[in-house]
C-alpha positions as CSV (number, residue, x, y, z in Angstrom):
1,M,-1.6,-4.6,13.5
2,P,1.3,-3.9,11.3
3,L,0.2,-4.6,7.1
4,D,2.3,-8.0,6.3
5,T,4.9,-6.4,4.6
6,R,4.7,-7.5,0.9
7,I,1.3,-5.6,0.9
8,A,2.7,-3.0,2.8
9,E,5.3,-2.9,-0.6
10,A,2.3,-2.7,-2.9
11,L,0.9,-0.2,-1.4
12,R,3.6,2.4,-1.3
13,A,3.9,1.7,-5.6
14,A,0.8,2.8,-5.8
15,D,2.3,6.1,-6.2
16,A,3.9,5.3,-9.3
17,A,0.5,4.1,-10.7
18,T,-1.3,5.4,-13.3
19,S,-4.4,3.9,-12.3
20,W,-6.5,2.2,-9.5
21,L,-6.7,-0.9,-11.4
22,E,-3.1,-1.0,-11.6
23,V,-3.3,-0.4,-7.5
24,S,-5.7,-3.5,-7.9
25,T,-4.1,-5.6,-9.8
26,S,-0.4,-5.6,-8.1
27,L,-2.3,-6.5,-4.9
28,Q,-3.9,-9.6,-6.9
29,A,-0.5,-10.4,-8.1
30,L,0.1,-11.4,-4.3
31,D,-2.7,-13.5,-4.1
32,P,-3.7,-15.1,-7.4
33,D,-6.6,-17.7,-6.0
34,G,-7.8,-15.1,-3.6
35,E,-7.3,-16.9,-0.4
36,D,-5.0,-14.8,1.4
37,L,-7.3,-12.9,4.1
38,A,-4.8,-10.4,4.5
39,V,-4.6,-9.7,0.7
40,R,-8.4,-8.9,0.3
41,P,-9.0,-5.8,2.0
42,L,-6.6,-3.9,0.1
43,Y,-7.6,-5.5,-3.0
44,F,-11.3,-4.6,-2.5
45,A,-10.4,-1.5,-1.8
46,F,-8.4,-0.5,-5.0
47,S,-10.7,-2.1,-6.8
48,Y,-14.1,-0.2,-6.9
49,T,-15.1,2.4,-9.1
50,L,-15.4,5.9,-8.7
51,L,-18.8,6.8,-10.0
52,E,-19.8,10.0,-11.0
53,R,-22.0,12.0,-8.7
54,T,-25.0,12.7,-12.0
55,S,-24.6,9.2,-13.0
56,P,-27.6,6.9,-13.7
57,R,-25.4,4.0,-12.1
58,R,-25.2,6.2,-8.6
59,D,-27.8,6.6,-8.1
60,R,-29.3,2.7,-8.5
61,V,-26.2,1.5,-6.4
62,G,-26.5,4.2,-3.7
63,E,-23.0,4.5,-3.1
64,P,-20.4,6.5,-5.0
65,F,-17.7,3.3,-5.2
66,G,-19.6,0.2,-7.2
67,S,-18.5,-2.6,-7.7
68,R,-16.2,-3.4,-10.7
69,S,-18.1,-5.9,-12.0
70,A,-21.4,-7.8,-11.0
71,G,-24.1,-10.4,-11.8
72,E,-27.0,-11.8,-10.9
73,G,-27.0,-12.2,-7.2
74,W,-22.7,-11.7,-7.2
75,R,-20.4,-8.3,-6.7
76,F,-17.3,-7.5,-7.0
77,P,-16.2,-6.0,-4.9
78,P,-19.1,-6.2,-2.5
79,E,-21.0,-2.5,-1.4
80,V,-18.8,-0.6,1.2
81,S,-21.6,-1.0,3.4
82,A,-20.8,-4.5,3.4
83,I,-17.3,-4.9,4.2
84,E,-17.0,-6.9,7.2
85,D,-15.4,-5.3,9.9
86,V,-12.0,-7.3,10.3
87,D,-11.8,-5.5,6.5
88,V,-12.4,-1.9,7.6
89,E,-9.9,-2.6,10.6
90,A,-7.1,-3.4,7.5
91,W,-8.2,0.0,6.0
92,I,-7.8,1.8,8.9
93,D,-4.0,0.1,9.0
94,A,-3.3,0.8,5.9
95,F,-4.2,4.4,6.4
96,K,-1.9,4.8,9.4
97,E,0.9,2.6,7.8
98,I,1.3,4.0,4.6
99,D,2.1,8.2,3.9
100,S,1.4,7.7,0.3
101,P,-1.0,10.0,-0.6
102,V,-2.7,7.7,-3.1
103,V,-3.3,5.3,-0.5
104,K,-4.7,7.9,2.0
105,A,-7.3,9.4,-0.9
106,R,-8.7,5.8,-1.5
107,V,-8.5,4.1,1.6
108,G,-9.5,7.3,3.5
109,D,-13.1,7.7,1.5
110,L,-13.9,4.0,1.5
111,L,-13.5,4.6,5.6
112,F,-15.5,8.0,5.3
113,E,-18.2,6.5,3.0
114,R,-18.2,3.2,5.7
115,R,-18.5,5.8,8.3
116,A,-15.7,3.9,10.2
117,A,-15.1,5.2,13.9
118,P,-14.1,7.2,15.9
119,R,-14.1,9.6,13.5
120,P,-15.0,9.3,9.7
121,D,-14.0,12.7,9.1
122,L,-10.5,12.6,9.9
123,Y,-10.5,9.5,7.1
124,A,-11.4,12.0,4.5
125,R,-9.0,14.3,5.8
126,G,-6.5,12.5,4.7
127,P,-4.2,13.9,1.2
128,A,-4.0,17.6,1.8
129,M,-3.9,17.3,-2.5
130,P,-6.2,15.3,-4.7
131,C,-4.5,12.4,-6.6
132,S,-4.6,14.8,-10.1
133,R,-3.1,12.8,-12.3
134,W,-5.8,10.4,-12.0
135,S,-8.8,12.6,-11.9
136,N,-8.1,14.4,-15.5
137,A,-7.7,11.2,-17.2
138,R,-10.2,8.5,-17.9
139,I,-7.3,5.5,-17.7
140,G,-10.3,2.6,-17.8
141,P,-11.9,1.4,-14.6
142,T,-10.9,4.0,-11.8
């Protein structure tokens, strides 16, 4: 299903962003009350923190993507393995529709981790070049 125009525009602007948090914030601005189910999956996608391979937190979480925040009995966003299928479908739509290395890198990695059918490896190959301007800087939550 095609992405909502507002969401597609926010995702196309991701190439000019300087952090995952900036992309997440622009998506959150589309739905400040958190009630729009069309915004939710992409807001989740850009709200994860990428955990370093050797980090103790990654060992605890068991996945490369951790929640931005968590408390007793809650996490935001939920574990990648717990994302609903309808949200995974929205990630697939974004991956196919938005021609942006930033979007393809993040969404492709999440689709690979979620083992999205039929071939998760194809999503992980999204952009040919990593987003190096972000990989060398620590700008805050990733």
